[in-house]
C-alpha positions as CSV (number, residue, x, y, z in Angstrom):
1,M,78.0,109.1,126.4
2,K,80.4,107.2,128.7
3,E,77.8,104.5,129.3
4,L,77.2,104.3,125.5
5,H,80.9,103.7,125.0
6,K,81.0,100.9,127.6
7,K,78.2,99.2,125.7
8,A,80.0,99.6,122.4
9,L,83.3,98.3,124.0
10,K,81.4,95.3,125.4
11,A,79.9,94.6,122.0
12,Y,83.3,94.7,120.4
13,T,84.8,92.4,123.0
14,E,82.0,89.8,122.6
15,M,82.3,89.9,118.9
16,L,86.0,89.4,119.0
17,Q,85.5,86.4,121.3
18,I,82.9,84.9,118.8
19,H,85.4,85.5,116.0
20,I,88.2,83.7,117.8
21,D,85.9,80.8,118.9
22,T,84.7,80.1,115.4
23,K,88.2,79.9,113.8
24,T,88.1,76.1,113.5
25,K,84.3,75.7,113.3
26,D,83.0,77.8,110.4
27,L,85.6,79.6,108.3
28,L,83.2,81.8,106.4
29,F,81.5,83.0,109.5
30,H,84.8,83.4,111.2
31,K,86.1,85.6,108.4
32,E,82.9,87.8,108.4
33,T,83.0,88.3,112.1
34,E,86.5,89.9,111.6
35,N,84.7,92.6,109.7
36,F,82.1,92.9,112.5
37,Y,84.6,93.2,115.4
38,E,86.7,95.7,113.5
39,A,83.6,97.8,112.8
40,L,82.5,97.6,116.4
41,F,86.0,98.7,117.6
42,E,85.8,101.7,115.3
43,I,82.4,102.6,116.7
44,A,83.6,102.3,120.3
45,H,86.7,104.3,119.4
46,K,84.8,107.1,117.7
47,I,82.3,107.4,120.6
48,W,85.0,107.8,123.2
49,E,87.1,110.2,121.1
50,R,84.0,112.3,120.7
51,Y,83.5,112.1,124.5
52,V,87.0,113.4,125.0
53,D,86.4,116.1,122.3
54,L,83.6,117.4,124.5
55,D,86.2,118.0,127.3
56,W,85.6,114.9,129.3
57,E,88.2,112.3,130.4
58,I,87.8,108.6,130.4
59,I,90.4,108.0,133.1
60,D,90.5,110.6,135.8
61,S,94.3,111.0,136.3
62,S,97.1,113.2,135.2
63,L,98.8,112.8,131.8
64,S,102.0,111.7,133.5
65,S,100.0,109.0,135.4
66,K,98.5,107.8,132.1
67,K,101.9,107.6,130.5
68,K,103.2,105.6,133.4
69,R,100.2,103.3,133.4
70,A,100.5,102.7,129.7
71,N,104.1,101.5,130.3
72,E,103.0,99.4,133.3
73,I,100.3,97.6,131.2
74,I,102.9,96.7,128.6
75,V,105.5,95.6,131.1
76,N,103.0,93.6,133.1
77,L,101.7,91.7,130.1
78,K,105.2,90.9,128.9
79,K,106.1,89.5,132.4
80,E,102.9,87.4,132.4
81,I,103.8,85.9,129.1
82,E,107.4,85.2,130.2
83,D,106.2,83.7,133.4
84,Y,103.7,81.5,131.6
85,Q,106.5,80.3,129.2
86,A,108.8,79.5,132.1
87,N,106.2,77.6,134.1
88,N,104.4,75.6,131.5
89,E,105.3,72.8,129.0
90,L,104.6,74.3,125.6
91,T,104.8,73.0,122.1
92,L,107.5,74.5,119.9
93,W,104.8,76.5,118.0
94,T,103.2,77.9,121.2
95,D,106.6,78.8,122.6
96,D,107.5,80.5,119.4
97,L,104.3,82.5,119.4
98,L,104.8,83.7,122.9
99,W,108.4,84.6,122.3
100,G,107.3,86.7,119.3
101,L,104.6,88.4,121.4
102,A,107.0,89.1,124.2
103,D,109.4,90.6,121.7
104,D,106.6,92.8,120.3
105,L,105.8,94.0,123.8
106,E,109.5,94.7,124.5
107,D,109.5,97.0,121.5
108,M,106.4,98.7,122.8
109,E,107.9,98.9,126.3
110,W,110.9,100.9,125.0
111,T,108.7,103.2,122.9
112,S,106.4,103.8,125.9
113,K,109.4,104.6,128.1
114,A,110.4,107.4,125.7
115,F,107.2,109.1,126.8
116,L,107.9,109.0,130.5
């Protein structure tokens, strides 16, 4: 079942990339692929939740390690965004987008810290 999920996750990721790539090329197809990638995410999610329901684990580590890693993922992405902003010339709109994303990640960071 773990291999099945990997295939479903790969299908989701590829469909998401197709969706994003078609934004400026074919609006109807772009909109429909949104439904496709959302459905593929749900399929991958359901497969792995069933896998866990059967008493398996996706990541072989303790609960506290998973909580710590969740926080690290958020913190690291926020830092990458901030570093990118600091080291690149950006349009006002791109800079604004990245500030908003960093702000969202900061909210997530504080929430994730509450679980540590």
